[in-house]
C-alpha positions in Angstrom: -22.1 28.1 -28.0 -23.4 28.0 -31.6 -21.8 30.9 -33.5 -25.2 31.8 -35.0 -26.9 32.2 -31.6 -24.1 34.4 -30.3 -24.4 36.9 -33.2 -24.3 40.1 -31.2 -26.0 42.1 -33.9 -29.2 40.1 -33.4 -29.4 41.0 -29.7 -27.7 44.4 -29.7 -30.8 46.2 -28.4 -30.8 44.1 -25.2 -28.9 45.7 -22.4 -27.1 45.4 -20.1 -24.5 42.9 -21.2 -25.6 40.3 -18.6 -29.2 40.4 -19.8 -28.0 39.8 -23.4 -25.8 36.9 -22.3 -28.8 35.3 -20.7 -30.8 35.6 -23.8 -28.1 34.1 -25.9 -27.8 31.2 -23.4 -31.5 30.7 -23.4 -31.7 30.5 -27.2 -29.1 27.7 -27.2 -30.7 25.8 -24.3 -34.3 26.1 -25.7 -33.1 25.0 -29.2 -31.1 22.1 -27.8 -33.4 20.8 -25.0 -36.7 22.4 -25.7 -38.4 25.0 -23.5 -40.0 22.7 -21.0 -36.9 20.6 -20.4 -34.7 23.7 -19.8 -34.2 25.0 -16.3 -33.2 28.5 -15.2 -30.1 26.8 -13.8 -29.2 25.5 -17.3 -29.5 29.0 -18.7 -27.5 30.7 -16.0 -24.8 28.1 -16.3 -24.4 28.5 -20.0 -24.2 32.3 -19.4 -21.5 31.8 -16.8 -23.7 33.2 -14.1 -25.4 32.0 -10.9 -29.1 31.0 -11.0 -29.8 33.9 -8.6 -28.2 36.4 -11.1 -30.8 35.5 -13.7 -33.6 36.8 -11.6 -32.0 40.3 -11.5 -32.9 40.6 -15.2 -35.8 38.3 -15.9 -38.7 37.1 -13.7 -38.5 33.6 -15.0 -37.6 31.6 -18.1 -40.9 32.5 -19.8 -39.9 36.1 -19.8 -36.7 35.1 -21.6 -38.7 33.2 -24.2 -40.9 36.3 -24.7 -37.8 38.5 -25.2 -36.4 36.0 -27.8 -39.8 35.7 -29.5 -40.2 39.4 -29.7 -36.8 40.1 -31.2 -37.2 37.3 -33.8 -40.8 38.2 -34.9 -40.1 41.9 -35.2 -37.0 41.2 -37.3 -39.0 38.9 -39.6 -41.8 41.5 -39.9 -39.2 44.2 -40.8 -37.8 42.0 -43.6 -41.2 41.4 -45.0 -42.3 45.0 -44.8 -39.1 46.1 -46.5 -39.8 43.8 -49.4 -43.5 44.7 -49.6 -42.8 48.5 -49.6 -39.9 48.2 -52.0 -40.1 49.1 -55.7 -40.7 46.7 -58.5 -43.4 44.4 -59.8 -45.3 42.1 -57.4 -43.1 39.2 -58.6 -40.0 41.1 -57.8 -41.3 42.0 -54.4 -42.4 38.5 -53.7 -39.0 37.2 -54.7 -37.3 39.6 -52.3 -39.7 38.8 -49.5 -39.2 35.0 -49.8 -35.5 35.2 -50.3 -34.8 37.4 -47.3 -37.3 35.5 -45.1 -35.7 32.2 -45.9 -32.2 33.5 -45.6 -32.9 34.9 -42.1 -34.4 31.5 -41.0 -31.3 29.7 -42.3 -28.7 32.2 -41.0 -30.5 32.3 -37.6 -31.8 28.7 -37.6 -31.2 28.2 -33.8 -33.1 31.4 -32.9 -35.7 30.6 -35.6 -36.5 27.2 -34.1 -37.1 28.8 -30.7 -39.1 31.7 -32.1 -41.3 29.5 -34.4 -41.8 26.3 -32.5 -41.9 27.3 -28.8 -44.8 29.8 -29.2 -47.2 27.7 -27.1 -45.0 28.0 -24.0 -45.6 31.8 -23.7 -48.0 33.1 -21.1 -51.4 34.3 -22.3 -50.5 38.1 -22.5 -47.2 37.5 -24.2 -48.8 34.9 -26.5 -51.4 37.4 -27.6 -48.7 40.0 -28.4 -46.5 37.6 -30.4 -49.5 36.2 -32.3 -50.3 39.8 -33.2 -46.8 40.2 -34.7 -47.3 36.9 -36.6 -50.5 38.1 -38.1 -48.9 41.3 -39.2 -46.2 39.2 -41.0 -48.9 37.1 -42.6 -50.8 40.3 -43.7 -47.7 41.7 -45.2 -47.0 38.6 -47.3 -50.6 38.4 -48.3 -50.6 42.0 -49.5 -47.8 41.2 -52.0 -49.7 38.2 -53.3 -52.9 40.2 -53.6 -51.1 42.9 -55.6 -49.9 40.2 -58.0 -53.5 38.8 -58.4 -54.9 42.3 -59.1 -52.2 43.0 -61.7 -52.7 39.6 -63.4 -49.2 38.5 -62.7 -50.3 35.8 -60.3 -53.1 33.2 -60.6 -54.0 32.4 -57.0 -57.6 31.2 -56.3 -57.0 31.0 -52.5 -54.8 33.9 -51.4 -55.0 33.2 -47.7 -54.2 29.5 -48.1 -51.3 30.3 -50.4 -49.9 32.9 -48.0 -49.9 30.4 -45.2 -48.2 27.8 -47.5 -45.5 30.3 -48.5 -44.8 31.3 -44.9 -44.8 27.7 -43.7 -42.3 26.8 -46.5 -40.0 29.6 -45.4 -40.2 29.0 -41.7 -39.5 25.3 -41.9 -36.0 26.1 -43.1 -35.1 26.8 -39.4 -36.0 23.3 -38.5 -33.7 21.4 -40.9 -31.0 23.9 -42.0 -27.5 22.6 -41.4 -24.6 25.1 -41.7 -22.4 22.3 -42.8 -24.7 21.4 -45.6 -24.1 21.8 -49.3 -26.3 24.9 -49.7 -25.7 28.3 -48.3 -28.5 30.5 -46.8 -28.3 32.6 -50.0 -28.6 29.6 -52.3 -31.6 28.3 -50.3 -33.2 31.7 -50.4 -32.9 31.8 -54.2 -34.2 28.3 -54.6 -37.3 28.9 -52.4 -38.0 32.2 -54.2 -38.0 30.4 -57.5 -40.3 27.7 -56.1 -42.8 30.2 -54.7 -43.0 32.2 -58.0 -43.8 28.9 -59.8 -46.6 28.4 -57.3 -48.3 31.7 -58.0 -47.7 32.4 -61.7 -50.2 31.5 -64.3 -49.3 28.4 -66.4 
């Protein structure tokens, strides 16, 4: 399995161990094959379990996707809130938000791809809940940009559009990041933070 996907810290709240192993296996399978092409047998096999054992912990593969999406979106929201509520100028807080958000999507690129690009496979109730978390993340990033506009540090005619552009830029890192590439997650985080600040500052 991908070392990033098996990072136990990311899934430490999921118990018992068998349930956690199934989530890790599902992350790998969904990222590699896509949600719809993955079967519960695929997931159970990767976890070293029988297909019947999966149903002891999860009703179906959609519930596994919901578990993964919830963990990923809550972690992303926590990072953004920590930046928004931290000290410093709006520019400093925006730099921190972008850097940490990008770094998470690089370090956890396998999980990030599943969290961000398989949203449409969730059932209606789960979809509504996860979309709510996404909206909270969007509102948190928007609040930082709004602070900068009010203070005169940022020149942003369309705050909502700019917020979506910034978040999209950060999230897309999960799609292309290669751990064997020439830039580390930290370096990409710094690069993107610089790019975003150039976007919002007056000329």
